[in-house]
N, CA and C atoms of all chains as a GROMACS GRO file, in nm:
protein
  456
    1UNK      N    1   1.450  -0.717  -1.614
    1UNK     CA    2   1.372  -0.820  -1.617
    1UNK      C    3   1.284  -0.811  -1.737
    2UNK      N    4   1.323  -0.864  -1.860
    2UNK     CA    5   1.254  -0.860  -1.952
    2UNK      C    6   1.176  -0.981  -2.004
    3UNK      N    7   1.137  -1.072  -1.895
    3UNK     CA    8   1.043  -1.203  -1.908
    3UNK      C    9   0.906  -1.141  -1.945
    4UNK      N   10   0.874  -1.214  -2.075
    4UNK     CA   11   0.729  -1.149  -2.085
    4UNK      C   12   0.616  -1.253  -2.028
    5UNK      N   13   0.513  -1.178  -1.981
    5UNK     CA   14   0.426  -1.267  -1.879
    5UNK      C   15   0.399  -1.418  -1.940
    6UNK      N   16   0.378  -1.436  -2.066
    6UNK     CA   17   0.357  -1.556  -2.134
    6UNK      C   18   0.470  -1.654  -2.076
    7UNK      N   19   0.587  -1.642  -2.071
    7UNK     CA   20   0.693  -1.709  -2.048
    7UNK      C   21   0.707  -1.737  -1.881
    8UNK      N   22   0.608  -1.680  -1.781
    8UNK     CA   23   0.627  -1.728  -1.664
    8UNK      C   24   0.498  -1.784  -1.627
    9UNK      N   25   0.525  -1.921  -1.570
    9UNK     CA   26   0.423  -2.047  -1.545
    9UNK      C   27   0.348  -1.947  -1.415
   10UNK      N   28   0.358  -1.905  -1.329
   10UNK     CA   29   0.305  -1.851  -1.225
   10UNK      C   30   0.155  -1.714  -1.291
   11UNK      N   31   0.217  -1.667  -1.406
   11UNK     CA   32   0.102  -1.584  -1.452
   11UNK      C   33  -0.002  -1.662  -1.524
   12UNK      N   34   0.045  -1.779  -1.570
   12UNK     CA   35  -0.085  -1.859  -1.624
   12UNK      C   36  -0.162  -1.923  -1.504
   13UNK      N   37  -0.097  -1.937  -1.415
   13UNK     CA   38  -0.174  -1.997  -1.281
   13UNK      C   39  -0.273  -1.911  -1.236
   14UNK      N   40  -0.233  -1.792  -1.240
   14UNK     CA   41  -0.319  -1.655  -1.191
   14UNK      C   42  -0.412  -1.650  -1.279
   15UNK      N   43  -0.384  -1.670  -1.402
   15UNK     CA   44  -0.490  -1.634  -1.518
   15UNK      C   45  -0.605  -1.727  -1.482
   16UNK      N   46  -0.587  -1.869  -1.476
   16UNK     CA   47  -0.663  -1.969  -1.479
   16UNK      C   48  -0.776  -1.968  -1.346
   17UNK      N   49  -0.677  -1.922  -1.224
   17UNK     CA   50  -0.769  -1.907  -1.118
   17UNK      C   51  -0.857  -1.822  -1.131
   18UNK      N   52  -0.823  -1.686  -1.164
   18UNK     CA   53  -0.905  -1.577  -1.188
   18UNK      C   54  -1.027  -1.642  -1.264
   19UNK      N   55  -0.990  -1.699  -1.396
   19UNK     CA   56  -1.100  -1.720  -1.469
   19UNK      C   57  -1.217  -1.831  -1.411
   20UNK      N   58  -1.149  -1.921  -1.359
   20UNK     CA   59  -1.214  -2.045  -1.278
   20UNK      C   60  -1.319  -1.970  -1.165
   21UNK      N   61  -1.256  -1.886  -1.105
   21UNK     CA   62  -1.327  -1.837  -0.986
   21UNK      C   63  -1.454  -1.752  -1.014
   22UNK      N   64  -1.393  -1.656  -1.155
   22UNK     CA   65  -1.508  -1.561  -1.182
   22UNK      C   66  -1.641  -1.665  -1.252
   23UNK      N   67  -1.620  -1.761  -1.325
   23UNK     CA   68  -1.726  -1.843  -1.354
   23UNK      C   69  -1.806  -1.920  -1.277
   24UNK      N   70  -1.738  -1.962  -1.158
   24UNK     CA   71  -1.807  -2.017  -1.068
   24UNK      C   72  -1.892  -1.886  -0.990
   25UNK      N   73  -1.874  -1.789  -0.997
   25UNK     CA   74  -1.950  -1.695  -0.942
   25UNK      C   75  -2.047  -1.638  -1.052
   26UNK      N   76  -2.026  -1.689  -1.162
   26UNK     CA   77  -2.148  -1.640  -1.252
   26UNK      C   78  -2.106  -1.509  -1.306
   27UNK      N   79  -1.992  -1.454  -1.291
   27UNK     CA   80  -1.965  -1.321  -1.321
   27UNK      C   81  -1.920  -1.294  -1.470
   28UNK      N   82  -1.962  -1.198  -1.566
   28UNK     CA   83  -1.887  -1.165  -1.677
   28UNK      C   84  -1.756  -1.087  -1.643
   29UNK      N   85  -1.693  -1.094  -1.754
   29UNK     CA   86  -1.539  -1.013  -1.725
   29UNK      C   87  -1.583  -0.839  -1.695
   30UNK      N   88  -1.682  -0.821  -1.768
   30UNK     CA   89  -1.735  -0.668  -1.713
   30UNK      C   90  -1.768  -0.656  -1.560
   31UNK      N   91  -1.844  -0.743  -1.517
   31UNK     CA   92  -1.883  -0.734  -1.406
   31UNK      C   93  -1.759  -0.764  -1.284
   32UNK      N   94  -1.666  -0.854  -1.329
   32UNK     CA   95  -1.586  -0.859  -1.251
   32UNK      C   96  -1.455  -0.743  -1.228
   33UNK      N   97  -1.457  -0.678  -1.364
   33UNK     CA   98  -1.394  -0.561  -1.385
   33UNK      C   99  -1.436  -0.448  -1.267
   34UNK      N  100  -1.576  -0.434  -1.281
   34UNK     CA  101  -1.650  -0.332  -1.205
   34UNK      C  102  -1.604  -0.389  -1.039
   35UNK      N  103  -1.617  -0.502  -1.026
   35UNK     CA  104  -1.608  -0.523  -0.848
   35UNK      C  105  -1.460  -0.512  -0.823
   36UNK      N  106  -1.355  -0.528  -0.912
   36UNK     CA  107  -1.228  -0.485  -0.903
   36UNK      C  108  -1.181  -0.363  -0.901
   37UNK      N  109  -1.246  -0.289  -0.977
   37UNK     CA  110  -1.216  -0.117  -0.978
   37UNK      C  111  -1.092  -0.130  -1.094
   38UNK      N  112  -1.133  -0.222  -1.202
   38UNK     CA  113  -1.040  -0.212  -1.315
   38UNK      C  114  -1.121  -0.195  -1.434
   39UNK      N  115  -1.019  -0.154  -1.564
   39UNK     CA  116  -1.106  -0.162  -1.677
   39UNK      C  117  -1.122  -0.316  -1.731
   40UNK      N  118  -1.250  -0.313  -1.811
   40UNK     CA  119  -1.306  -0.444  -1.853
   40UNK      C  120  -1.215  -0.511  -1.923
   41UNK      N  121  -1.094  -0.428  -2.034
   41UNK     CA  122  -0.992  -0.523  -2.128
   41UNK      C  123  -0.890  -0.557  -2.013
   42UNK      N  124  -0.879  -0.507  -1.909
   42UNK     CA  125  -0.775  -0.558  -1.821
   42UNK      C  126  -0.780  -0.700  -1.765
   43UNK      N  127  -0.928  -0.731  -1.742
   43UNK     CA  128  -0.967  -0.876  -1.705
   43UNK      C  129  -0.947  -0.980  -1.828
   44UNK      N  130  -0.969  -0.918  -1.925
   44UNK     CA  131  -0.938  -1.028  -2.030
   44UNK      C  132  -0.796  -1.036  -2.083
   45UNK      N  133  -0.738  -0.929  -2.047
   45UNK     CA  134  -0.579  -0.948  -2.078
   45UNK      C  135  -0.532  -1.023  -1.958
   46UNK      N  136  -0.558  -1.016  -1.824
   46UNK     CA  137  -0.527  -1.108  -1.730
   46UNK      C  138  -0.562  -1.274  -1.743
   47UNK      N  139  -0.689  -1.285  -1.822
   47UNK     CA  140  -0.727  -1.422  -1.854
   47UNK      C  141  -0.678  -1.482  -1.934
   48UNK      N  142  -0.587  -1.399  -2.021
   48UNK     CA  143  -0.498  -1.469  -2.148
   48UNK      C  144  -0.367  -1.457  -2.109
   49UNK      N  145  -0.327  -1.449  -1.980
   49UNK     CA  146  -0.181  -1.432  -1.927
   49UNK      C  147  -0.116  -1.340  -1.987
   50UNK      N  148  -0.178  -1.242  -2.004
   50UNK     CA  149  -0.101  -1.124  -2.089
   50UNK      C  150  -0.040  -1.026  -1.975
   51UNK      N  151  -0.095  -1.020  -1.856
   51UNK     CA  152  -0.035  -0.898  -1.754
   51UNK      C  153   0.031  -0.984  -1.655
   52UNK      N  154   0.148  -0.947  -1.604
   52UNK     CA  155   0.230  -0.960  -1.494
   52UNK      C  156   0.187  -0.890  -1.419
   53UNK      N  157   0.056  -0.899  -1.316
   53UNK     CA  158   0.038  -0.830  -1.211
   53UNK      C  159   0.108  -0.824  -1.088
   54UNK      N  160   0.078  -0.690  -1.032
   54UNK     CA  161   0.153  -0.681  -0.893
   54UNK      C  162   0.058  -0.738  -0.784
   55UNK      N  163   0.104  -0.737  -0.670
   55UNK     CA  164   0.072  -0.774  -0.530
   55UNK      C  165  -0.072  -0.711  -0.520
   56UNK      N  166  -0.060  -0.590  -0.517
   56UNK     CA  167  -0.166  -0.457  -0.524
   56UNK      C  168  -0.287  -0.519  -0.605
   57UNK      N  169  -0.279  -0.570  -0.726
   57UNK     CA  170  -0.376  -0.601  -0.790
   57UNK      C  171  -0.439  -0.740  -0.786
   58UNK      N  172  -0.324  -0.809  -0.733
   58UNK     CA  173  -0.370  -0.958  -0.669
   58UNK      C  174  -0.474  -0.928  -0.564
   59UNK      N  175  -0.448  -0.836  -0.480
   59UNK     CA  176  -0.529  -0.814  -0.376
   59UNK      C  177  -0.671  -0.774  -0.405
   60UNK      N  178  -0.662  -0.678  -0.514
   60UNK     CA  179  -0.810  -0.640  -0.579
   60UNK      C  180  -0.868  -0.744  -0.628
   61UNK      N  181  -0.828  -0.824  -0.704
   61UNK     CA  182  -0.900  -0.931  -0.751
   61UNK      C  183  -0.946  -1.033  -0.644
   62UNK      N  184  -0.867  -1.049  -0.548
   62UNK     CA  185  -0.896  -1.150  -0.432
   62UNK      C  186  -1.007  -1.115  -0.360
   63UNK      N  187  -1.026  -0.994  -0.340
   63UNK     CA  188  -1.140  -0.921  -0.275
   63UNK      C  189  -1.263  -0.922  -0.372
   64UNK      N  190  -1.244  -0.883  -0.480
   64UNK     CA  191  -1.364  -0.901  -0.590
   64UNK      C  192  -1.415  -1.043  -0.591
   65UNK      N  193  -1.323  -1.155  -0.617
   65UNK     CA  194  -1.370  -1.264  -0.611
   65UNK      C  195  -1.395  -1.347  -0.478
   66UNK      N  196  -1.360  -1.271  -0.372
   66UNK     CA  197  -1.415  -1.334  -0.247
   66UNK      C  198  -1.343  -1.446  -0.199
   67UNK      N  199  -1.215  -1.445  -0.228
   67UNK     CA  200  -1.101  -1.546  -0.179
   67UNK      C  201  -0.978  -1.483  -0.140
   68UNK      N  202  -0.898  -1.558  -0.076
   68UNK     CA  203  -0.776  -1.526  -0.025
   68UNK      C  204  -0.690  -1.495  -0.124
   69UNK      N  205  -0.613  -1.394  -0.133
   69UNK     CA  206  -0.514  -1.390  -0.238
   69UNK      C  207  -0.425  -1.504  -0.260
   70UNK      N  208  -0.382  -1.586  -0.182
   70UNK     CA  209  -0.271  -1.666  -0.192
   70UNK      C  210  -0.344  -1.768  -0.285
   71UNK      N  211  -0.496  -1.784  -0.262
   71UNK     CA  212  -0.531  -1.906  -0.353
   71UNK      C  213  -0.524  -1.884  -0.509
   72UNK      N  214  -0.511  -1.743  -0.526
   72UNK     CA  215  -0.510  -1.714  -0.685
   72UNK      C  216  -0.348  -1.751  -0.741
   73UNK      N  217  -0.269  -1.789  -0.631
   73UNK     CA  218  -0.142  -1.843  -0.686
   73UNK      C  219  -0.135  -1.992  -0.680
   74UNK      N  220  -0.238  -2.055  -0.642
   74UNK     CA  221  -0.230  -2.197  -0.605
   74UNK      C  222  -0.196  -2.271  -0.735
   75UNK      N  223  -0.122  -2.368  -0.774
   75UNK     CA  224  -0.117  -2.451  -0.886
   75UNK      C  225  -0.217  -2.564  -0.856
   76UNK      N  226  -0.276  -2.589  -0.998
   76UNK     CA  227  -0.385  -2.686  -0.973
   76UNK      C  228  -0.346  -2.809  -0.942
   77UNK      N  229  -0.392   0.380  -1.077
   77UNK     CA  230  -0.378   0.303  -0.959
   77UNK      C  231  -0.254   0.344  -0.859
   78UNK      N  232  -0.264   0.443  -0.772
   78UNK     CA  233  -0.173   0.525  -0.716
   78UNK      C  234  -0.134   0.481  -0.593
   79UNK      N  235  -0.183   0.361  -0.553
   79UNK     CA  236  -0.179   0.318  -0.406
   79UNK      C  237  -0.054   0.303  -0.376
   80UNK      N  238   0.012   0.351  -0.281
   80UNK     CA  239   0.145   0.323  -0.238
   80UNK      C  240   0.166   0.186  -0.182
   81UNK      N  241   0.298   0.115  -0.206
   81UNK     CA  242   0.296  -0.033  -0.144
   81UNK      C  243   0.278  -0.038  -0.002
   82UNK      N  244   0.308   0.070   0.075
   82UNK     CA  245   0.286   0.063   0.233
   82UNK      C  246   0.153   0.052   0.272
   83UNK      N  247   0.045   0.087   0.164
   83UNK     CA  248  -0.095   0.081   0.180
   83UNK      C  249  -0.161  -0.033   0.171
   84UNK      N  250  -0.100  -0.134   0.101
   84UNK     CA  251  -0.170  -0.262   0.066
   84UNK      C  252  -0.116  -0.349   0.178
   85UNK      N  253  -0.233  -0.401   0.228
   85UNK     CA  254  -0.184  -0.502   0.328
   85UNK      C  255  -0.098  -0.637   0.293
   86UNK      N  256  -0.144  -0.650   0.178
   86UNK     CA  257  -0.098  -0.795   0.103
   86UNK      C  258   0.075  -0.764   0.079
   87UNK      N  259   0.113  -0.657   0.060
   87UNK     CA  260   0.260  -0.623   0.041
   87UNK      C  261   0.321  -0.645   0.161
   88UNK      N  262   0.273  -0.589   0.290
   88UNK     CA  263   0.337  -0.635   0.404
   88UNK      C  264   0.319  -0.780   0.435
   89UNK      N  265   0.229  -0.855   0.397
   89UNK     CA  266   0.208  -1.007   0.420
   89UNK      C  267   0.333  -1.052   0.359
   90UNK      N  268   0.346  -1.026   0.228
   90UNK     CA  269   0.457  -1.077   0.119
   90UNK      C  270   0.611  -1.058   0.172
   91UNK      N  271   0.602  -0.913   0.248
   91UNK     CA  272   0.759  -0.867   0.316
   91UNK      C  273   0.788  -0.979   0.438
   92UNK      N  274   0.671  -0.977   0.502
   92UNK     CA  275   0.706  -1.073   0.639
   92UNK      C  276   0.733  -1.203   0.579
   93UNK      N  277   0.666  -1.260   0.517
   93UNK     CA  278   0.694  -1.405   0.453
   93UNK      C  279   0.830  -1.418   0.405
   94UNK      N  280   0.870  -1.342   0.326
   94UNK     CA  281   1.020  -1.339   0.231
   94UNK      C  282   1.101  -1.335   0.369
   95UNK      N  283   1.109  -1.231   0.454
   95UNK     CA  284   1.202  -1.217   0.551
   95UNK      C  285   1.217  -1.340   0.630
   96UNK      N  286   1.099  -1.376   0.692
   96UNK     CA  287   1.091  -1.511   0.772
   96UNK      C  288   1.158  -1.612   0.710
   97UNK      N  289   1.128  -1.661   0.588
   97UNK     CA  290   1.165  -1.782   0.516
   97UNK      C  291   1.299  -1.760   0.490
   98UNK      N  292   1.348  -1.620   0.468
   98UNK     CA  293   1.500  -1.631   0.450
   98UNK      C  294   1.575  -1.646   0.579
   99UNK      N  295   1.517  -1.604   0.697
   99UNK     CA  296   1.596  -1.608   0.809
   99UNK      C  297   1.587  -1.778   0.854
  100UNK      N  298   1.454  -1.852   0.808
  100UNK     CA  299   1.453  -1.973   0.835
  100UNK      C  300   1.577  -2.061   0.788
  101UNK      N  301   1.602  -1.999   0.622
  101UNK     CA  302   1.719  -2.078   0.564
  101UNK      C  303   1.855  -2.023   0.601
  102UNK      N  304   1.864  -1.905   0.700
  102UNK     CA  305   1.971  -1.856   0.745
  102UNK      C  306   2.065  -1.818   0.623
  103UNK      N  307   1.973  -1.728   0.535
  103UNK     CA  308   2.031  -1.659   0.450
  103UNK      C  309   2.052  -1.520   0.477
  104UNK      N  310   2.146  -1.428   0.432
  104UNK     CA  311   2.160  -1.303   0.451
  104UNK      C  312   2.093  -1.248   0.301
  105UNK      N  313   2.047  -1.120   0.322
  105UNK     CA  314   1.971  -1.058   0.240
  105UNK      C  315   2.055  -1.085   0.063
  106UNK      N  316   2.177  -1.052   0.110
  106UNK     CA  317   2.285  -1.059  -0.012
  106UNK      C  318   2.274  -1.200  -0.082
  107UNK      N  319   2.258  -1.306   0.008
  107UNK     CA  320   2.271  -1.438  -0.046
  107UNK      C  321   2.108  -1.448  -0.114
  108UNK      N  322   2.014  -1.406  -0.047
  108UNK     CA  323   1.897  -1.410  -0.120
  108UNK      C  324   1.871  -1.339  -0.272
  109UNK      N  325   1.931  -1.215  -0.261
  109UNK     CA  326   1.963  -1.160  -0.359
  109UNK      C  327   2.001  -1.234  -0.485
  110UNK      N  328   2.109  -1.297  -0.469
  110UNK     CA  329   2.202  -1.398  -0.559
  110UNK      C  330   2.111  -1.505  -0.592
  111UNK      N  331   2.087  -1.552  -0.514
  111UNK     CA  332   1.973  -1.661  -0.539
  111UNK      C  333   1.852  -1.638  -0.648
  112UNK      N  334   1.788  -1.521  -0.621
  112UNK     CA  335   1.684  -1.480  -0.668
  112UNK      C  336   1.721  -1.404  -0.809
  113UNK      N  337   1.848  -1.380  -0.831
  113UNK     CA  338   1.874  -1.294  -0.939
  113UNK      C  339   1.844  -1.160  -0.930
  114UNK      N  340   1.831  -1.088  -0.813
  114UNK     CA  341   1.795  -0.935  -0.826
  114UNK      C  342   1.894  -0.877  -0.754
  115UNK      N  343   1.894  -0.753  -0.733
  115UNK     CA  344   2.002  -0.638  -0.676
  115UNK      C  345   1.990  -0.667  -0.532
  116UNK      N  346   2.058  -0.679  -0.456
  116UNK     CA  347   2.076  -0.654  -0.291
  116UNK      C  348   1.990  -0.582  -0.266
  117UNK      N  349   1.993  -0.457  -0.317
  117UNK     CA  350   1.905  -0.337  -0.224
  117UNK      C  351   1.747  -0.378  -0.254
  118UNK      N  352   1.716  -0.448  -0.361
  118UNK     CA  353   1.588  -0.470  -0.390
  118UNK      C  354   1.525  -0.574  -0.265
  119UNK      N  355   1.589  -0.678  -0.238
  119UNK     CA  356   1.582  -0.746  -0.107
  119UNK      C  357   1.533  -0.661  -0.006
  120UNK      N  358   1.624  -0.592   0.035
  120UNK     CA  359   1.549  -0.487   0.145
  120UNK      C  360   1.437  -0.407   0.137
  121UNK      N  361   1.448  -0.341   0.025
  121UNK     CA  362   1.317  -0.291  -0.026
  121UNK      C  363   1.187  -0.369  -0.001
  122UNK      N  364   1.201  -0.492  -0.063
  122UNK     CA  365   1.075  -0.611  -0.046
  122UNK      C  366   1.049  -0.586   0.081
  123UNK      N  367   1.158  -0.621   0.175
  123UNK     CA  368   1.131  -0.674   0.322
  123UNK      C  369   1.079  -0.543   0.416
  124UNK      N  370   1.093  -0.413   0.358
  124UNK     CA  371   1.044  -0.314   0.420
  124UNK      C  372   0.906  -0.274   0.363
  125UNK      N  373   0.865  -0.348   0.292
  125UNK     CA  374   0.703  -0.343   0.208
  125UNK      C  375   0.749  -0.215   0.118
  126UNK      N  376   0.863  -0.183   0.075
  126UNK     CA  377   0.832  -0.061  -0.029
  126UNK      C  378   0.845  -0.114  -0.170
  127UNK      N  379   0.796  -0.233  -0.201
  127UNK     CA  380   0.779  -0.287  -0.344
  127UNK      C  381   0.685  -0.347  -0.363
  128UNK      N  382   0.580  -0.316  -0.462
  128UNK     CA  383   0.450  -0.357  -0.505
  128UNK      C  384   0.515  -0.474  -0.618
  129UNK      N  385   0.560  -0.587  -0.579
  129UNK     CA  386   0.610  -0.650  -0.683
  129UNK      C  387   0.521  -0.728  -0.779
  130UNK      N  388   0.561  -0.788  -0.874
  130UNK     CA  389   0.488  -0.860  -0.968
  130UNK      C  390   0.478  -1.015  -0.945
  131UNK      N  391   0.393  -1.091  -1.013
  131UNK     CA  392   0.393  -1.224  -1.028
  131UNK      C  393   0.524  -1.283  -1.043
  132UNK      N  394   0.570  -1.221  -1.174
  132UNK     CA  395   0.725  -1.287  -1.196
  132UNK      C  396   0.819  -1.289  -1.080
  133UNK      N  397   0.814  -1.174  -1.019
  133UNK     CA  398   0.920  -1.180  -0.904
  133UNK      C  399   0.889  -1.260  -0.799
  134UNK      N  400   0.737  -1.269  -0.770
  134UNK     CA  401   0.697  -1.366  -0.670
  134UNK      C  402   0.770  -1.490  -0.672
  135UNK      N  403   0.743  -1.521  -0.819
  135UNK     CA  404   0.788  -1.659  -0.841
  135UNK      C  405   0.932  -1.682  -0.818
  136UNK      N  406   1.029  -1.557  -0.846
  136UNK     CA  407   1.162  -1.580  -0.848
  136UNK      C  408   1.200  -1.596  -0.693
  137UNK      N  409   1.125  -1.516  -0.622
  137UNK     CA  410   1.165  -1.541  -0.492
  137UNK      C  411   1.101  -1.644  -0.427
  138UNK      N  412   0.988  -1.737  -0.451
  138UNK     CA  413   0.944  -1.842  -0.401
  138UNK      C  414   1.040  -1.950  -0.451
  139UNK      N  415   1.102  -1.952  -0.580
  139UNK     CA  416   1.220  -2.061  -0.608
  139UNK      C  417   1.334  -2.021  -0.536
  140UNK      N  418   1.380  -1.890  -0.504
  140UNK     CA  419   1.504  -1.885  -0.453
  140UNK      C  420   1.478  -1.927  -0.301
  141UNK      N  421   1.340  -1.928  -0.235
  141UNK     CA  422   1.321  -1.951  -0.102
  141UNK      C  423   1.282  -2.130  -0.081
  142UNK      N  424   1.251  -2.173  -0.193
  142UNK     CA  425   1.231  -2.318  -0.192
  142UNK      C  426   1.082  -2.362  -0.138
  143UNK      N  427   1.006  -2.264  -0.188
  143UNK     CA  428   0.850  -2.256  -0.134
  143UNK      C  429   0.742  -2.253  -0.240
  144UNK      N  430   0.633  -2.268  -0.231
  144UNK     CA  431   0.546  -2.237  -0.334
  144UNK      C  432   0.518  -2.093  -0.336
  145UNK      N  433   0.492  -2.034  -0.447
  145UNK     CA  434   0.453  -1.918  -0.462
  145UNK      C  435   0.347  -1.866  -0.367
  146UNK      N  436   0.228  -1.919  -0.374
  146UNK     CA  437   0.121  -1.899  -0.296
  146UNK      C  438   0.157  -1.908  -0.144
  147UNK      N  439   0.240  -1.965  -0.095
  147UNK     CA  440   0.254  -1.958   0.063
  147UNK      C  441   0.309  -1.831   0.098
  148UNK      N  442   0.402  -1.763   0.012
  148UNK     CA  443   0.459  -1.621   0.014
  148UNK      C  444   0.351  -1.499   0.053
  149UNK      N  445   0.228  -1.532  -0.006
  149UNK     CA  446   0.086  -1.437   0.031
  149UNK      C  447   0.002  -1.473   0.118
  150UNK      N  448   0.041  -1.585   0.200
  150UNK     CA  449  -0.064  -1.620   0.303
  150UNK      C  450  -0.023  -1.557   0.424
  151UNK      N  451  -0.154  -1.496   0.481
  151UNK     CA  452  -0.166  -1.434   0.610
  151UNK      C  453  -0.128  -1.501   0.714
  152UNK      N  454  -0.060  -1.420   0.813
  152UNK     CA  455  -0.034  -1.522   0.917
  152UNK      C  456  -0.156  -1.576   0.998
   0.00000   0.00000   0.00000
Protein backbone atom coordinates (compact mmCIF):
# COMPACT_ATOMS: atom_id res chain seq x y z
CA UNK A 1 0.00 0.00 0.00
CA UNK A 2 2.34 2.66 -1.27
CA UNK A 3 -0.15 5.50 -1.57
CA UNK A 4 1.37 8.75 -0.32
CA UNK A 5 -0.58 10.73 2.27
CA UNK A 6 -1.09 13.58 -0.20
CA UNK A 7 -2.91 11.20 -2.55
CA UNK A 8 -5.54 10.29 0.05
CA UNK A 9 -8.41 12.76 0.28
CA UNK A 10 -9.24 11.72 3.82
CA UNK A 11 -5.74 12.65 5.02
CA UNK A 12 -6.38 16.20 3.81
CA UNK A 13 -9.79 16.21 5.54
CA UNK A 14 -8.17 15.18 8.81
CA UNK A 15 -5.42 17.79 8.35
CA UNK A 16 -7.92 20.59 7.80
CA UNK A 17 -10.12 19.54 10.72
CA UNK A 18 -7.18 19.37 13.13
CA UNK A 19 -5.96 22.79 12.08
CA UNK A 20 -9.41 24.41 12.20
CA UNK A 21 -10.14 23.02 15.65
CA UNK A 22 -6.68 23.99 16.93
CA UNK A 23 -7.24 27.58 15.78
CA UNK A 24 -10.75 27.59 17.29
CA UNK A 25 -9.14 26.76 20.61
CA UNK A 26 -6.46 29.40 20.12
CA UNK A 27 -3.67 26.84 20.46
CA UNK A 28 -0.26 27.00 18.81
CA UNK A 29 1.10 23.88 17.13
CA UNK A 30 3.48 23.58 20.08
CA UNK A 31 0.63 23.68 22.58
CA UNK A 32 -1.37 21.09 20.67
CA UNK A 33 1.69 18.87 20.42
CA UNK A 34 2.16 19.02 24.16
CA UNK A 35 -1.52 18.29 24.83
CA UNK A 36 -1.49 15.33 22.44
CA UNK A 37 1.84 14.01 23.65
CA UNK A 38 3.53 14.19 20.27
CA UNK A 39 6.50 16.10 18.90
CA UNK A 40 5.90 19.64 17.69
CA UNK A 41 7.06 18.86 14.18
CA UNK A 42 4.51 16.06 13.98
CA UNK A 43 1.62 18.54 14.31
CA UNK A 44 3.00 20.56 11.42
CA UNK A 45 3.34 17.44 9.29
CA UNK A 46 -0.24 16.43 10.05
CA UNK A 47 -1.58 19.87 9.17
CA UNK A 48 0.32 19.75 5.87
CA UNK A 49 -1.29 16.36 5.03
CA UNK A 50 2.10 14.70 5.24
CA UNK A 51 1.09 12.03 7.74
CA UNK A 52 -1.18 9.05 7.22
CA UNK A 53 -1.91 8.73 10.93
CA UNK A 54 -3.33 5.71 12.71
CA UNK A 55 -6.51 5.35 14.72
CA UNK A 56 -4.51 5.59 17.91
CA UNK A 57 -3.15 9.00 16.95
CA UNK A 58 -6.55 10.18 15.72
CA UNK A 59 -7.77 9.45 19.25
CA UNK A 60 -4.87 11.32 20.84
CA UNK A 61 -5.63 14.40 18.76
CA UNK A 62 -9.37 14.14 19.36
CA UNK A 63 -8.80 14.08 23.12
CA UNK A 64 -6.35 16.98 22.96
CA UNK A 65 -8.81 18.97 20.84
CA UNK A 66 -11.84 18.08 22.95
CA UNK A 67 -13.84 16.51 20.13
CA UNK A 68 -15.09 13.06 19.17
CA UNK A 69 -12.61 11.27 16.93
CA UNK A 70 -15.21 10.78 14.20
CA UNK A 71 -15.62 14.53 13.76
CA UNK A 72 -11.97 14.83 12.70
CA UNK A 73 -12.74 12.68 9.64
CA UNK A 74 -15.91 14.55 8.66
CA UNK A 75 -15.81 16.16 5.27
CA UNK A 76 -16.73 19.85 5.15
CA UNK B 1 4.16 5.13 20.72
CA UNK B 2 4.06 1.55 21.82
CA UNK B 3 0.39 1.30 22.70
CA UNK B 4 -1.06 -1.98 21.47
CA UNK B 5 -4.22 -1.82 19.35
CA UNK B 6 -6.18 -3.63 22.05
CA UNK B 7 -5.38 -0.84 24.49
CA UNK B 8 -6.97 1.83 22.31
CA UNK B 9 -10.72 2.16 22.69
CA UNK B 10 -11.13 3.70 19.26
CA UNK B 11 -9.57 0.67 17.58
CA UNK B 12 -12.32 -1.47 19.09
CA UNK B 13 -14.96 1.04 17.95
CA UNK B 14 -13.63 0.85 14.39
CA UNK B 15 -13.50 -2.96 14.59
CA UNK B 16 -17.12 -3.21 15.72
CA UNK B 17 -18.36 -0.73 13.13
CA UNK B 18 -16.60 -2.52 10.27
CA UNK B 19 -18.00 -5.86 11.34
CA UNK B 20 -21.54 -4.57 11.88
CA UNK B 21 -21.63 -2.83 8.52
CA UNK B 22 -20.12 -5.88 6.76
CA UNK B 23 -22.85 -8.07 8.23
CA UNK B 24 -25.53 -5.52 7.32
CA UNK B 25 -24.36 -5.84 3.72
CA UNK B 26 -24.30 -9.63 3.96
CA UNK B 27 -20.63 -9.78 3.01
CA UNK B 28 -18.13 -12.39 4.08
CA UNK B 29 -14.72 -11.28 5.32
CA UNK B 30 -13.33 -12.55 2.01
CA UNK B 31 -15.78 -10.45 0.01
CA UNK B 32 -15.01 -7.33 2.03
CA UNK B 33 -11.29 -7.96 1.64
CA UNK B 34 -11.68 -8.14 -2.11
CA UNK B 35 -13.80 -4.99 -2.22
CA UNK B 36 -11.32 -3.07 -0.07
CA UNK B 37 -8.28 -4.41 -1.88
CA UNK B 38 -6.70 -5.96 1.19
CA UNK B 39 -5.78 -9.50 2.19
CA UNK B 40 -8.50 -11.65 3.70
CA UNK B 41 -6.59 -12.15 6.93
CA UNK B 42 -6.34 -8.38 7.34
CA UNK B 43 -10.13 -8.08 7.65
CA UNK B 44 -10.13 -10.67 10.41
CA UNK B 45 -7.36 -8.86 12.24
CA UNK B 46 -9.23 -5.57 11.99
CA UNK B 47 -12.45 -7.08 13.31
CA UNK B 48 -10.53 -8.57 16.25
CA UNK B 49 -9.11 -5.11 17.11
CA UNK B 50 -5.63 -6.31 16.24
CA UNK B 51 -4.86 -3.54 13.77
CA UNK B 52 -4.24 0.11 14.44
CA UNK B 53 -5.09 1.10 10.88
CA UNK B 54 -4.21 4.35 9.14
CA UNK B 55 -6.49 6.99 7.65
CA UNK B 56 -5.80 5.61 4.22
CA UNK B 57 -7.10 2.19 5.17
CA UNK B 58 -10.08 3.68 7.00
CA UNK B 59 -10.97 5.28 3.68
CA UNK B 60 -10.56 2.03 1.76
CA UNK B 61 -12.92 0.26 4.13
CA UNK B 62 -15.41 3.13 4.13
CA UNK B 63 -15.58 3.01 0.34
CA UNK B 64 -15.91 -0.77 0.29
CA UNK B 65 -18.67 -0.58 2.91
CA UNK B 66 -20.48 2.34 1.25
CA UNK B 67 -20.29 4.66 4.25
CA UNK B 68 -18.57 7.91 5.16
CA UNK B 69 -15.23 7.29 6.84
CA UNK B 70 -16.25 9.29 9.91
CA UNK B 71 -19.10 6.88 10.66
CA UNK B 72 -16.61 4.04 11.14
CA UNK B 73 -15.15 5.89 14.14
CA UNK B 74 -18.49 6.75 15.73
CA UNK B 75 -19.02 5.33 19.18
CA UNK B 76 -22.23 3.37 19.67
